[in-house]
N, C-alpha and C positions, 0 to 999 in steps of 0.2 A: 433725629439719632436712635439708633437700636437700646429698647428697654431691656436692661438686667434686672433679673432676682438676686436676692444677698449670694447666694452661692456662687453664681457664673460673675458675678461682681469683683468676690472674692477670688476666682480664680484668673479673671483678668488680670487683677494686682499682683498677684504672685507671678503669672507672664510676663506682664511689663518689668518686673526687676529679673527675672532670668534671661529675658532676652535683651535689654539692657548690658546685663554682664559678662554673658555667656555669644551671644548670635541668635540668627534667627533657626540656624540647623544643630544645634548643640543641648536642645533641649527637648529630656524625654517626659515620658509621663510620669514616671516613677518621682524624677526632681518635680516635675508641677506638683505631684499632690502633697509631696512633703514640704515644698514650699507653702504652698495654699492650706496646709494641716486638715487635707480631708483623704478619703481613701481612693486607691486607683477607681476603681467603679463609678466612683462620683465626677470623677475626669470623664469617664468614659461618655457619662448618661451627659454630659453637657459640651460634649465637642464632636468635631467628624474626624478633626486631626490637627496636630500641633500646627502643620500649614495653613489650614485655615483660621486658626486660634489666632494664628500672627497678624494677618490678612484684620480680622476682624477686630484686633485689637490697635493695631495702626488707624485704620477706618474708623472705630471712636475714640481714638486720641486725637487726631484730625476734629472732626465733627465737633466735638467735646470743646475747644478749645476754640474754632470758630465762632462757635456760638456764643461763647463766656465774652470773646474780646466784644463782636458786634454788641451784645448787650450791654456792653460798659459803655459805648458811646452814646449813649440818648438820641437825643437830640440835634447831639455838636453835627454837623455837615463838615465841615472842615476838613477835606482830605489831608493838609500835611499835619495836625493834630492826629488826627484817626490814626495814620503811618506810625507819627513817632511813637504814640501808646499803645500802639499794637506791638512794634518791635521791642519796647520795652517789657510788655509782658511777659511775651515770652523768655526773654532772659533772665527777669525776675522769677518767673517760676521754676526756670532750672535752678535759682539758688536755693528754692523754697522744697522743691519736690524733685532733689537728684538723679531719683531713677528716668523718672518721664525727662527729666533734661538728656541723660544718657542716653537716651529710645531714640529720641527726636534727632539728638546730633547725629546718632550711628544710621540709621536708617532713613533719613528725611529726603535723600538726592537718590534711595533704592528702591523705594515703594512709591507702587502707584497713588496710593491715598495719601503717604505723606507727601508726597511731590505736589500732589493737589491744593495742600494749603496755601501754597504760593498764588492758585489762581482762583482760588475764591474772592471772597471778601477783599483781601488785599491788592487783585487786579482791577475791581470795582473801583475801588479809591484813585489809585492811581489814573485809572481812565480817564475819573471825576476829575481827578485833578491837571490832567492834562485840554480836558476841552474846556475849563472854565479859566487857564489861563495861571492857574497857579503855579505850575511845573511848566517848564521851559526845553522840555525833551518833545522829542519830532515822535508822531504815534508809531514809524515805523520801529523805536527803541523801544517799545513796551515790555515786549520779552525779555532785552537784555536787562532794563534797569528791574524786571523783577526776580532774575536769576542777582542781580547786584544784591536787593534786598535780603532775599534769600541767604546768599554766603556771607552776608554781615550779619546778620542773626545767627544764624549758626555759627559762626566763627567767634561770635561777643561770647555763644551762651558755649564754647570751648573754654573762652578765659576763664569765664565764672568758674564752671565744674572742677577745672584744674589751681584751680585757686588764684590765681594770675592777678585776678581784677576784683574791685566788689560789681553785686548787680546794676549797684548805682553808676558807676561810674562808667562801665562796659555799656550799661542801654543807654545812658545820654551821650556817649562818645558816638554810639554807632548809629541810633536818630540824628543827630546832628549832620554827623559827615554825610549819611545818606539822603536830606534835606536839602544840603548845600551843593550837592551833586545833581540833583533834580531841579537845581535853580532857587531854592526861596532864599533871600538875601542872608547872610552871616550870623547877623544881631537877633532877627527871629528863632532862626534855626534855632540859636543856642536858646532861646526861651521857649520853644516849643518843646526840645528838647530834655529840658532840666526841671520842666514845673512837675506838680505833686503828682506823684503816678497814684489815681484811684484805687481802692480793694478791685480787685479782680472779680465779679459775677459769679454768684452759684447759677445752677439751673435748678434750685427744686422750687 
């Protein structure tokens, strides 16, 4: 993951908020400088273009969330628990950091970096679950299963961002229904989806 200095981090955070609110093509240098609380020259010195900044922010978000979720698993190798917790982490973070959630929700299916979130560790755990017999889907159904997981997470994040569900209820329902669709027994799926969710580790 790209290492940012404090000024770059400030610019990225400001860009995240603006992109989430306005869209990828509606942000200019003046907006960014004002939101970040820095001079326009500082913005010019730290980015090539607004378009490049958007892709860097998206890539940073994707890699950072992957690393934190994977770090949370520790030595736990159960693909079903890893999937349930991973889904819930995304949904909880959308509640805790609404601009982060809005950015992911708005661009996750249109930006290559964000689309790639679903084909990293989630796909590896899905493959592991199929290979071990934890899931009952067929191998050729893996791409459809990943699409189902992505759609379920994004839809649940939207419910939370709009205030229709709590992150706990939305997250547990999303994880439980997904595990059941993959072939986990109903009682176990509910247990895995409703257990205590640990803190999301930092990368410090």
